[in-house]
Backbone bond lengths (Angstrom), bond angles and torsions (degrees), N, CA, C in turn:
res aa  C-N    CA-C-N  psi(-1)  N-CA   C-N-CA  omega(-1)  CA-C   N-CA-C  phi
1 M - - - 1.380 - - 1.469 116.96 -
2 E 1.355 109.59 19.96 1.463 111.08 -176.30 1.447 121.22 -70.00
3 Q 1.454 112.17 -24.20 1.431 119.71 -179.38 1.525 111.85 -145.99
4 P 1.339 118.09 159.19 1.401 116.65 -172.90 1.502 114.08 -62.82
5 G 1.291 121.48 -27.36 1.414 125.74 -178.56 1.600 109.42 -70.18
6 S 1.322 120.24 -19.63 1.510 119.16 -176.54 1.562 103.05 -71.72
7 S 1.297 108.00 164.18 1.543 117.43 -178.20 1.491 112.83 -66.53
8 A 1.383 114.38 -35.86 1.435 117.03 -177.90 1.499 111.12 -75.73
9 A 1.365 115.18 -43.94 1.528 115.43 -178.09 1.391 112.96 -71.14
10 S 1.365 121.91 -20.16 1.444 122.58 -177.72 1.542 110.16 -72.54
11 G 1.305 120.83 -13.23 1.410 119.20 -174.88 1.578 117.55 73.91
12 E 1.297 118.20 9.40 1.421 119.98 -178.26 1.457 112.22 -66.14
13 E 1.279 117.44 152.23 1.475 121.75 179.03 1.457 104.36 -67.63
14 P 1.368 118.47 137.54 1.489 123.20 -177.96 1.528 110.74 -55.98
15 T 1.408 117.90 -36.20 1.330 122.60 -172.65 1.533 113.38 -64.91
16 R 1.374 113.25 -9.77 1.504 120.67 -176.73 1.439 108.12 -102.82
17 L 1.338 117.58 -2.66 1.458 117.73 173.31 1.437 118.86 -80.36
18 R 1.265 120.19 151.39 1.501 121.64 -176.63 1.435 106.61 -65.12
19 P 1.429 120.29 133.35 1.397 124.97 -174.45 1.568 108.78 -76.98
20 L 1.304 118.75 150.39 1.482 120.86 172.09 1.428 108.20 -91.00
21 H 1.272 115.60 118.04 1.480 127.45 -178.05 1.557 114.68 -68.56
22 G 1.318 122.42 138.86 1.394 122.53 176.51 1.506 113.66 -68.61
23 G 1.322 116.14 172.05 1.538 118.52 179.52 1.578 108.17 82.69
24 R 1.344 110.24 -154.98 1.442 114.00 -167.72 1.629 105.32 -84.57
25 H 1.409 109.79 143.04 1.510 119.11 -178.51 1.584 106.10 -100.27
26 S 1.349 116.54 148.81 1.336 122.42 169.02 1.515 112.21 -78.10
27 L 1.286 121.85 -25.80 1.347 126.29 -177.75 1.549 111.72 -86.24
28 P 1.285 118.06 151.32 1.456 124.00 179.01 1.458 110.04 -57.22
29 A 1.189 119.25 147.90 1.438 125.29 -179.39 1.593 118.25 -53.39
30 D 1.354 105.83 -41.60 1.584 112.45 175.56 1.574 116.31 -61.22
31 V 1.520 107.64 -35.51 1.434 110.27 -179.57 1.531 112.42 -79.93
32 V 1.287 117.48 -26.24 1.475 120.82 175.37 1.499 105.60 -68.97
33 A 1.284 122.95 -43.49 1.476 124.59 -179.99 1.535 110.35 -62.27
34 H 1.300 119.87 -40.00 1.363 124.17 -179.02 1.590 110.48 -64.72
35 N 1.354 114.82 -41.21 1.401 123.44 178.16 1.539 106.02 -62.36
36 Q 1.309 119.17 -45.86 1.482 120.86 179.32 1.450 113.87 -58.17
37 R 1.384 110.13 -40.89 1.545 112.15 -178.32 1.392 111.88 -68.45
38 E 1.316 116.44 -38.42 1.569 123.24 178.62 1.594 106.74 -62.15
39 R 1.350 118.05 -39.10 1.463 116.37 -176.81 1.484 108.53 -70.46
40 L 1.285 120.47 -35.13 1.437 125.23 -179.18 1.520 111.32 -66.15
41 L 1.375 115.57 -41.76 1.457 119.14 179.79 1.391 108.67 -65.41
42 A 1.364 123.23 -40.74 1.476 125.53 177.13 1.487 113.18 -68.22
43 A 1.308 115.05 -35.75 1.467 119.61 177.93 1.528 113.74 -65.61
44 L 1.418 109.77 -40.02 1.452 116.22 -178.59 1.637 108.98 -61.22
45 A 1.349 107.83 -44.02 1.550 114.14 178.83 1.459 114.04 -53.10
46 A 1.447 110.92 -49.65 1.530 116.06 -176.51 1.593 112.75 -72.43
47 I 1.260 111.60 -38.26 1.582 110.53 174.67 1.568 114.15 -60.95
48 V 1.380 109.22 -49.75 1.475 114.33 178.33 1.521 115.31 -58.70
49 A 1.297 115.20 -34.99 1.569 118.70 -179.09 1.496 104.97 -77.14
50 E 1.330 125.16 -20.92 1.402 121.02 178.86 1.593 114.31 -92.96
51 H 1.345 114.91 -31.03 1.473 120.55 -172.75 1.442 111.65 -113.58
52 G 1.438 119.01 -21.69 1.427 123.02 -163.24 1.481 112.99 85.93
53 Y 1.363 112.78 158.50 1.494 113.94 -172.46 1.572 111.14 -69.95
54 N 1.291 117.74 -41.97 1.456 120.86 -175.27 1.575 112.47 -61.82
55 A 1.375 111.78 -40.12 1.500 111.74 176.59 1.520 120.71 -84.11
56 A 1.252 113.33 -12.21 1.437 121.09 177.69 1.546 112.24 -63.05
57 T 1.385 120.42 142.42 1.389 123.62 -175.84 1.437 113.31 -123.35
58 V 1.329 121.62 156.83 1.457 119.25 177.21 1.592 111.85 -66.03
59 A 1.307 113.86 -32.25 1.561 115.24 174.29 1.502 112.29 -62.28
60 Q 1.283 117.79 -42.66 1.446 118.86 177.38 1.551 111.82 -59.21
61 I 1.411 112.28 -52.65 1.492 111.10 179.80 1.438 117.57 -62.92
62 S 1.352 117.44 -37.70 1.511 119.35 176.07 1.524 108.46 -61.21
63 S 1.352 119.90 -45.19 1.414 124.52 -176.15 1.602 110.96 -60.93
64 A 1.380 109.56 -45.70 1.492 111.32 177.61 1.540 117.06 -65.97
65 A 1.342 114.12 -27.68 1.464 121.47 178.92 1.493 111.19 -82.25
66 Q 1.334 116.12 -12.50 1.452 125.66 -175.00 1.484 111.41 54.37
67 V 1.255 113.62 49.39 1.486 122.65 168.99 1.629 105.01 -133.54
68 S 1.323 112.05 166.58 1.465 116.92 -177.37 1.527 111.38 -80.38
69 R 1.286 113.91 166.34 1.452 120.86 175.25 1.549 108.38 -66.61
70 R 1.294 120.53 -33.60 1.462 121.43 174.18 1.512 112.21 -62.00
71 T 1.319 116.77 -40.19 1.454 118.33 177.17 1.562 111.66 -64.68
72 F 1.417 114.17 -38.39 1.408 117.01 173.98 1.499 116.03 -53.57
73 Y 1.279 114.15 -46.89 1.475 123.21 -178.61 1.503 112.91 -79.70
74 E 1.280 122.41 -9.25 1.364 127.49 165.39 1.533 112.20 -75.02
75 N 1.258 117.47 -28.10 1.423 124.00 -176.24 1.542 115.04 -102.70
76 F 1.346 114.43 -26.61 1.460 120.37 -175.47 1.456 114.67 -142.30
77 E 1.238 121.09 149.46 1.544 120.69 -174.87 1.549 109.26 -76.12
78 D 1.248 111.83 -41.33 1.622 119.57 -178.80 1.528 109.83 -156.57
79 K 1.287 117.51 -166.23 1.523 127.32 -178.57 1.569 103.07 -71.32
80 E 1.275 120.05 -40.42 1.542 117.01 -176.71 1.515 108.26 -67.81
81 D 1.308 115.72 -45.48 1.394 117.34 175.78 1.520 123.24 -49.88
82 C 1.367 107.34 -38.93 1.520 118.90 177.97 1.484 107.32 -75.22
83 F 1.343 120.73 -34.53 1.510 123.03 179.97 1.578 105.76 -68.00
84 L 1.323 116.19 -43.77 1.488 112.73 -177.22 1.458 117.56 -71.83
85 A 1.357 113.39 -25.82 1.482 118.40 166.34 1.576 116.68 -60.52
86 A 1.506 106.75 -46.23 1.473 108.57 178.96 1.436 111.75 -65.85
87 Y 1.391 122.21 -39.79 1.491 123.69 178.09 1.455 109.40 -60.22
88 D 1.400 123.70 -46.97 1.466 121.54 -175.98 1.485 107.03 -64.43
89 A 1.297 123.07 -45.24 1.452 122.13 -179.93 1.510 114.56 -57.20
90 L 1.347 110.53 -42.11 1.667 116.90 -177.20 1.542 97.34 -72.49
91 D 1.235 128.60 -49.76 1.397 125.06 -170.36 1.476 112.73 -61.76
92 G 1.352 117.52 -41.14 1.416 121.15 172.34 1.466 113.81 -58.56
93 Y 1.309 120.56 -40.54 1.459 126.02 -176.95 1.498 106.17 -68.82
94 L 1.312 120.51 -39.61 1.415 124.39 -179.31 1.559 113.70 -67.62
95 A 1.293 106.55 -30.44 1.592 117.75 -179.64 1.540 102.21 -65.51
96 S 1.431 120.35 -45.44 1.343 126.17 -169.76 1.561 105.93 -72.30
97 L 1.309 116.74 -32.40 1.549 121.06 176.07 1.612 109.62 -67.41
98 M 1.343 111.55 -37.26 1.507 113.36 177.68 1.603 111.09 -61.48
99 E 1.342 113.35 -43.41 1.477 118.53 178.70 1.576 107.67 -62.92
100 Q 1.214 119.06 -42.46 1.484 115.18 -174.95 1.604 107.85 -70.79
101 A 1.389 116.66 -33.93 1.411 114.91 -173.78 1.429 114.77 -68.68
102 V 1.359 119.64 -27.84 1.488 124.86 -174.51 1.606 109.00 -82.66
103 E 1.386 113.97 -19.57 1.465 113.30 -177.17 1.554 113.55 -65.53
104 G 1.259 112.33 133.33 1.574 117.57 -175.78 1.502 111.23 84.65
105 Q 1.268 119.38 -5.63 1.501 115.09 177.05 1.574 110.73 -101.14
106 S 1.225 117.23 107.71 1.428 121.52 -169.80 1.576 108.44 -81.32
107 Q 1.197 124.59 -26.99 1.500 128.58 -177.24 1.504 109.50 -98.86
108 W 1.307 109.50 141.38 1.525 119.82 -173.75 1.493 111.35 -62.02
109 P 1.342 118.39 -52.77 1.593 118.21 175.17 1.537 114.16 -50.56
110 D 1.385 119.14 -37.01 1.424 120.42 176.01 1.543 114.85 -70.40
111 R 1.244 112.98 -34.63 1.464 120.01 174.46 1.566 111.84 -60.59
112 V 1.338 113.26 -45.77 1.618 116.60 -179.01 1.395 106.44 -66.34
113 A 1.480 118.20 -45.38 1.451 119.79 -174.68 1.471 113.84 -61.29
114 A 1.361 110.94 -47.34 1.569 115.94 175.13 1.390 118.19 -56.95
115 T 1.413 114.23 -42.41 1.437 117.41 169.86 1.386 126.48 -49.09
116 F 1.452 108.56 -56.14 1.488 117.77 174.08 1.543 117.16 -58.28
117 A 1.415 109.25 -42.83 1.615 113.38 -178.68 1.446 107.71 -65.32
118 S 1.360 119.06 -36.01 1.553 117.20 -179.15 1.488 108.40 -71.46
119 L 1.315 120.44 -49.57 1.568 117.72 -166.70 1.646 104.22 -73.57
120 I 1.336 118.58 -35.45 1.476 114.00 -175.25 1.560 107.56 -72.32
121 G 1.327 116.80 -36.87 1.316 119.87 177.31 1.504 117.75 -65.17
122 F 1.305 118.31 -29.16 1.411 123.05 171.23 1.494 107.98 -69.95
123 L 1.268 120.56 -50.95 1.507 126.18 -176.23 1.450 109.67 -59.53
124 A 1.337 117.13 -38.97 1.525 120.82 -179.47 1.590 108.46 -63.77
125 S 1.311 115.59 -35.19 1.508 117.96 179.02 1.549 111.88 -78.69
126 R 1.388 119.04 -4.51 1.357 116.09 178.36 1.543 108.39 -143.84
127 P 1.341 111.97 77.27 1.436 124.63 -175.35 1.529 115.33 -49.23
128 N 1.367 111.67 -39.15 1.575 112.64 179.83 1.490 114.11 -65.90
129 F 1.287 116.52 -35.97 1.392 122.34 -179.13 1.625 111.60 -74.83
130 A 1.459 111.55 -36.44 1.348 119.43 175.23 1.500 108.59 -52.00
131 R 1.166 119.69 -57.77 1.612 130.74 -179.92 1.469 106.73 -57.65
132 L 1.301 121.77 -47.94 1.420 119.83 178.49 1.526 111.58 -59.91
133 Y 1.200 117.74 -42.42 1.481 122.72 -168.13 1.601 109.25 -79.37
134 L 1.419 114.42 -47.01 1.395 115.40 -174.06 1.573 117.71 -99.02
135 V 1.378 113.68 -12.05 1.432 109.81 -173.70 1.580 104.32 -123.05
136 E 1.343 124.65 -54.72 1.482 125.19 -168.49 1.475 107.60 -78.07
137 S 1.360 125.68 -10.91 1.448 125.92 -177.47 1.537 106.22 -70.78
138 S 1.414 114.75 -30.71 1.365 114.53 -177.27 1.657 116.62 -76.50
139 T 1.346 116.33 -4.73 1.385 125.61 -176.04 1.557 115.15 -95.52
140 V 1.349 110.59 -18.08 1.439 120.99 -176.35 1.580 112.45 -82.00
141 G 1.256 119.37 163.23 1.429 124.74 -163.80 1.544 111.08 -71.22
142 E 1.308 110.13 -166.80 1.534 115.55 -170.25 1.519 113.31 -63.70
143 A 1.431 115.32 -18.00 1.409 111.24 -172.73 1.616 110.29 -75.29
144 M 1.382 113.65 -10.02 1.431 114.83 178.81 1.559 111.43 -80.17
145 A 1.353 116.16 -23.11 1.469 119.32 -178.44 1.429 115.28 -43.62
146 S 1.382 113.56 -58.62 1.484 118.16 -172.13 1.511 111.60 -66.00
147 R 1.388 116.36 -33.44 1.458 117.94 171.04 1.520 117.29 -63.21
148 R 1.300 119.60 -36.57 1.386 125.51 -177.92 1.533 106.18 -74.91
149 D 1.370 117.67 -37.95 1.425 121.63 174.88 1.539 111.26 -59.58
150 R 1.299 114.15 -45.79 1.536 121.63 175.40 1.542 111.76 -53.12
151 T 1.279 115.54 -51.66 1.458 120.71 174.09 1.312 114.72 -55.74
152 T 1.380 121.21 -47.85 1.495 127.44 176.65 1.487 112.09 -59.25
153 E 1.244 118.89 -39.13 1.603 120.98 -178.76 1.401 108.65 -68.46
154 R 1.338 124.48 -33.82 1.443 131.97 -178.98 1.527 107.14 -59.74
155 F 1.358 116.36 -46.61 1.437 119.97 -174.55 1.620 106.70 -80.89
156 I 1.282 121.32 -33.79 1.369 122.97 176.79 1.546 107.43 -56.80
157 A 1.410 116.31 -47.41 1.427 117.41 -179.01 1.589 114.26 -65.05
158 L 1.353 113.62 -28.74 1.372 115.84 176.29 1.631 114.08 -66.54
159 L 1.351 114.73 -33.66 1.490 123.14 -178.20 1.478 117.26 -84.78
160 E 1.331 112.86 -30.26 1.484 118.71 -171.48 1.566 115.46 -55.34
161 P 1.362 116.95 -34.57 1.469 118.48 -176.15 1.499 108.56 -67.20
162 G 1.208 123.45 -14.33 1.543 126.04 178.65 1.446 109.84 -66.50
163 R 1.342 118.27 -19.76 1.553 118.15 -177.78 1.534 103.87 -65.72
164 E 1.364 123.31 -39.62 1.455 117.15 178.32 1.483 122.48 -63.04
165 L 1.428 111.72 -18.33 1.412 116.55 171.06 1.523 119.56 -86.81
166 R 1.210 116.47 -6.69 1.427 120.67 -173.23 1.581 109.06 -72.22
167 S 1.326 117.74 131.94 1.445 119.79 177.85 1.531 109.14 -100.47
168 G 1.353 119.30 158.33 1.463 122.62 -176.38 1.525 109.81 108.54
169 D 1.285 112.77 165.15 1.539 122.58 -178.92 1.446 114.46 -82.38
170 R 1.301 119.49 -30.08 1.431 122.02 -175.13 1.518 109.96 -88.62
171 E 1.381 114.10 129.95 1.482 119.04 177.53 1.510 111.32 -83.68
172 L 1.370 110.13 154.26 1.434 113.00 177.16 1.498 113.02 -67.87
173 A 1.319 113.72 150.08 1.513 122.73 -176.06 1.561 107.98 -60.51
174 E 1.320 115.92 146.10 1.450 120.89 176.03 1.509 106.87 -66.05
175 G 1.340 115.54 135.51 1.464 123.46 177.86 1.573 113.76 83.85
176 I 1.259 116.46 15.59 1.570 119.19 175.02 1.468 109.31 -68.03
177 E 1.293 120.78 -35.16 1.514 119.95 179.92 1.562 106.11 -63.59
178 E 1.299 122.29 -49.41 1.479 124.43 177.16 1.477 110.39 -50.91
179 A 1.377 114.96 -46.52 1.531 119.18 -176.68 1.489 109.78 -60.60
180 L 1.336 115.55 -46.00 1.462 123.33 177.02 1.544 116.00 -53.43
181 V 1.266 109.39 -47.73 1.530 118.85 -177.36 1.620 105.63 -66.20
182 G 1.385 114.68 -44.87 1.390 118.45 -179.44 1.474 110.84 -63.90
183 G 1.286 125.04 -37.29 1.464 133.04 177.30 1.436 110.37 -64.78
184 I 1.348 121.34 -44.15 1.369 126.14 177.03 1.643 115.40 -62.63
185 V 1.298 110.30 -46.51 1.446 116.89 -178.62 1.694 107.61 -67.44
186 T 1.364 112.99 -35.60 1.502 111.72 178.47 1.469 110.02 -67.69
187 L 1.332 120.33 -40.79 1.501 123.73 -179.27 1.556 105.65 -59.29
188 L 1.311 127.89 -53.81 1.236 133.15 -170.53 1.581 111.13 -68.90
189 A 1.286 116.85 -39.36 1.435 123.66 174.55 1.525 114.68 -65.19
190 R 1.284 115.40 -35.20 1.451 120.52 177.18 1.550 110.41 -64.24
191 R 1.439 113.82 -40.62 1.363 123.19 -168.88 1.656 104.54 -74.69
192 I 1.391 117.41 -32.19 1.482 121.40 176.71 1.529 105.87 -69.11
193 L 1.364 118.69 -48.60 1.474 119.83 -174.87 1.596 107.90 -64.54
194 A 1.254 116.19 -25.23 1.568 116.28 174.55 1.422 114.31 -80.89
195 G 1.362 120.05 4.88 1.369 124.22 177.23 1.490 113.56 83.45
196 E 1.364 118.82 23.11 1.466 122.73 -176.17 1.468 115.53 -114.57
197 A 1.333 112.08 27.47 1.474 110.72 -174.01 1.490 117.66 -61.77
198 E 1.352 114.59 -31.09 1.549 119.30 172.74 1.513 114.58 -69.35
199 R 1.355 117.72 -7.43 1.399 119.03 177.62 1.545 112.39 -106.00
200 L 1.351 116.27 14.38 1.467 117.13 -171.92 1.543 105.61 -64.84
201 A 1.217 118.89 -31.06 1.557 116.46 -179.81 1.506 109.54 -57.94
202 D 1.244 118.77 -34.76 1.573 118.86 179.88 1.555 110.57 -55.73
203 F 1.414 115.39 -21.78 1.482 113.36 -179.26 1.507 112.69 -98.49
204 V 1.228 118.79 17.30 1.457 121.06 178.14 1.485 112.47 -66.97
205 P 1.303 121.27 -43.27 1.469 122.24 172.20 1.592 116.70 -52.81
206 A 1.305 111.54 -47.55 1.449 116.80 178.08 1.451 117.38 -67.27
207 V 1.369 115.70 -33.89 1.465 120.38 171.36 1.432 116.82 -63.56
208 I 1.308 115.31 -44.21 1.531 123.49 179.38 1.474 107.63 -62.12
209 E 1.418 115.07 -53.03 1.375 113.07 -177.73 1.561 119.16 -62.94
210 F 1.350 111.15 -29.19 1.479 118.70 179.16 1.556 108.18 -70.41
211 A 1.293 116.04 -38.74 1.518 124.03 -175.70 1.587 109.05 -72.18
212 L 1.326 116.47 -35.48 1.411 118.65 -174.64 1.528 119.30 -92.93
213 A 1.387 116.52 -24.98 1.412 123.71 -170.47 1.566 111.67 -60.98
214 P 1.256 120.80 -37.49 1.427 120.34 179.41 1.605 111.21 -59.88
215 Y 1.438 118.77 -28.09 1.435 117.00 -172.79 1.539 103.80 -104.90
216 L 1.319 125.83 -27.52 1.442 123.87 -169.32 1.513 111.49 -110.51
217 G 1.237 113.30 -13.56 1.563 115.48 -166.14 1.518 111.93 90.93
218 I 1.300 117.53 159.88 1.458 122.39 -174.02 1.531 113.06 -69.82
219 D 1.345 116.25 -35.64 1.506 120.64 -176.86 1.426 111.05 -67.72
220 E 1.340 119.14 -46.81 1.492 125.59 -178.58 1.446 108.83 -73.27
221 A 1.333 120.28 -39.00 1.426 121.39 178.04 1.590 111.23 -55.92
222 R 1.332 110.56 -43.55 1.449 118.20 -174.88 1.504 108.52 -71.82
223 R 1.233 120.71 -36.28 1.430 119.18 175.12 1.497 113.15 -62.14
224 V 1.273 118.64 -44.18 1.432 123.76 -179.24 1.605 107.44 -62.68
225 A 1.350 115.16 -43.00 1.394 118.69 -176.57 1.491 112.55 -66.38
226 L 1.386 120.52 -38.41 1.397 125.51 176.10 1.515 108.55 -66.01
227 A 1.297 116.75 -36.56 1.557 114.49 -177.96 1.435 113.42 -71.51
228 H 1.382 118.06 -25.41 1.498 121.25 176.82 1.489 114.15 -95.55
229 A 1.256 118.57 -8.66 1.495 122.26 178.84 1.478 112.26 -66.20
């Protein structure tokens, strides 16, 4: 899942991945194991998108990945461990996309706009991962809490510099950044649940305007949003 070109990060259905043949492999053992792990991460995303995290089973994930249950347990302790690994890999990749998006953007509003345009565009092209990241992650156990907090903090740090640009005497309320992030996640998650994951990019202007309006005002936020749409 390290890059979009890999089978896991591409969001392809696992059944379309090239199967691992039994018997002797021409690839070194560590390369085959990595391939199997990637298959399992992609399979988990597909099965969770179809059935939901709670209903998904290890047997379904292993079958979709075209590996044995034994192979599954050689890579992960259980379904939750596999989900956490998938989330971590995806979150790490999205963090790298954030860094790339802000390169060359000298103004804070453009950095925010470019970030959301890049991330939402990527998730729209990978519906399975969009659902895993924005919907199903909220149904997993306590182990996900710290990961979701880590993700939220990254976006809070992206938005906080906007406070320096705000005009007027009244300061923004404490926690406004967290509220904005929560609102954006809710918007995108609702669209995914409505079966519109592939249309997420259509909501990029709304997300950018919503994120920037408290700092720049609605008119300027809309101008930036349209410029990056």
